[in-house]
C-alpha positions, -999 to 999 in steps of 0.1 A, spaced: -457 -93 90 -422 -85 87 -422 -79 126 -430 -117 133 -411 -138 106 -432 -169 99 -463 -165 118 -492 -189 119 -528 -194 134 -524 -226 148 -551 -249 158 -555 -257 194 -554 -295 192 -515 -302 185 -508 -332 160 -486 -363 167 -451 -353 178 -426 -349 150 -394 -365 156 -361 -347 154 -352 -369 124 -374 -388 101 -366 -410 72 -398 -403 51 -387 -424 21 -358 -437 1 -352 -401 -12 -364 -379 17 -350 -372 51 -369 -347 74 -348 -330 101 -368 -307 125 -355 -274 131 -358 -275 168 -375 -242 172 -409 -246 185 -431 -218 193 -467 -207 192 -458 -193 158 -437 -221 144 -459 -251 158 -433 -280 167 -405 -260 146 -394 -255 110 -392 -288 89 -361 -290 68 -358 -318 41 -329 -335 26 -338 -348 -8 -319 -375 -31 -304 -408 -30 -268 -403 -38 -240 -386 -23 -249 -350 -35 -282 -340 -22 -306 -309 -18 -315 -292 15 -348 -273 15 -347 -246 42 -324 -241 73 -345 -232 103 -336 -205 127 -301 -191 136 -282 -205 168 -300 -237 172 -271 -261 181 -295 -290 187 -307 -287 147 -273 -284 135 -261 -314 155 -291 -335 139 -283 -322 106 -245 -330 108 -252 -365 122 -275 -372 91 -251 -358 66 -221 -378 81 -241 -412 87 -256 -410 52 -222 -399 34 -239 -369 21 -224 -337 6 -251 -307 -1 -252 -297 -36 -279 -273 -33 -298 -254 -5 -330 -241 -14 -347 -214 8 -385 -212 6 -388 -174 15 -370 -148 35 -387 -154 71 -361 -159 98 -373 -194 108 -364 -207 71 -334 -187 62 -319 -178 97 -299 -210 100 -281 -206 68 -247 -195 81 -248 -223 107 -254 -248 80 -227 -236 59 -202 -239 87 -204 -275 83 -177 -271 59 -170 -309 52 -205 -311 38 -212 -278 21 -177 -272 4 -194 -272 -31 -230 -260 -22 -251 -236 -41 -276 -214 -20 -308 -205 -39 -336 -182 -32 -362 -164 -52 -358 -126 -51 -381 -104 -32 -403 -79 -51 -416 -57 -22 -381 -46 -10 -346 -56 -16 -334 -89 -1 -314 -84 31 -297 -117 32 -271 -133 56 -237 -119 50 -218 -153 50 -237 -169 22 -235 -161 -16 -272 -164 -30 -280 -173 -65 -316 -165 -75 -342 -190 -85 -366 -187 -114 -401 -199 -119 -401 -232 -135 -365 -238 -129 -354 -275 -124 -327 -292 -105 -315 -328 -104 -295 -349 -82 -293 -385 -79 -329 -398 -73 -347 -366 -74 -358 -337 -98 -372 -306 -83 -390 -279 -100 -395 -244 -86 -429 -229 -84 -433 -194 -75 -461 -190 -52 -464 -155 -38 -489 -145 -11 -475 -155 21 -444 -135 12 -435 -122 -25 -405 -145 -27 -423 -174 -17 -419 -208 -36 -428 -242 -32 -407 -270 -46 -422 -298 -66 -404 -333 -66 -412 -348 -98 -404 -384 -92 -433 -385 -66 -454 -355 -77 -449 -342 -42 -448 -304 -29 -426 -291 -3 -449 -263 7 -428 -240 28 -456 -217 45 -479 -218 18 -497 -249 31 -492 -261 67 -496 -294 85 -517 -279 111 -539 -248 111 -538 -221 84 -513 -195 74 -512 -158 73 -502 -140 42 -488 -105 28 -512 -104 -1 -546 -123 -3 -551 -121 -38 -516 -135 -48 -521 -161 -20 -554 -174 -35 -540 -175 -69 -511 -198 -55 -534 -220 -38 -553 -223 -70 -521 -230 -89 -512 -257 -64 -544 -272 -66 -542 -276 -103 -508 -295 -97 -529 -322 -81 -500 -332 -57 -500 -366 -43 -487 -355 -8 -476 -322 7 -445 -319 29 -451 -284 49 -426 -261 65 -444 -267 98 -466 -295 111 -470 -331 101 -473 -344 64 -505 -336 45 -517 -369 29 -550 -354 15 -537 -324 -6 -568 -317 -26 -590 -318 4 -566 -296 24 -561 -269 -3 -599 -268 -8 -603 -262 27 -578 -233 29 -595 -216 -2 -629 -219 15 -616 -208 48 -602 -176 33 -635 -169 15 -653 -175 48 -632 -150 66 -639 -124 39 -675 -130 42 -672 -125 81 -653 -93 78 -678 -80 52 -707 -91 78 -690 -72 106 -687 -40 84 -724 -42 72 -737 -48 106 -719 -18 119 -721 7 90 -714 38 112 -686 24 133 -651 26 126 -630 -8 129 -592 -10 133 -578 -46 121 -576 -56 158 -613 -46 162 -623 -71 134 -599 -98 148 -617 -96 182 -650 -99 163 -643 -128 141 -614 -147 157 -634 -159 188 -620 -194 184 -582 -185 182 -559 -182 211 -557 -145 222 -517 -147 221 -520 -150 182 -546 -122 178 -518 -96 167 -508 -118 140 -542 -122 127 -545 -84 125 -520 -84 97 
């Protein structure tokens, strides 16, 4: 998976177009990362949280996307915002890649702290221009109008976190739950446990790292869990039906991902 960054198995029907900037509520502004691709859907969703001058930014999109930086700067300027914290949901380039570009907006990031959960599989290779602090599971941060709790949700990556907005019982889900399609993962066992834990939180709404807002979180998460179990059963069926045949990951993908666009097959093999 490290070869692909954030990789998704998207559904063939694209949802409603996401505007470059959306005021979701009095305490949430979404700024689209302007980095669309078959692997990132319409692009990376980044979120500004809070109601006062000092606010929080979740994720920073890809590197070298001037359109994103221009939109972000415009919001910060017109809303008179200084960023107190930047939270990175995980290490993939489409979430952390834009950090240096964001920090170049020095007028709005002068006193900003950058946070990320540490990786467990290998040493973090972090952008050199940013000084990172490391998040802890259960840690809470407050700015005017918003209290955010860190929830470690490994599976997609070992360092993946979702952020719970306590005032609304909302979850910013990174790549753990998407607005469209299903996510890939590094570790299925961890990923399933993370989905179960988010289900127990009973969020009222999910703001994903890619795709549109999820207004039916319980149904969505239950679908994710059932879908993964279905894939396990399909894999076992293929293996049991051809007991004397050897299969590579790609062979299995060709057998069971018949409704997935072929340009995404290589991602499905991981």
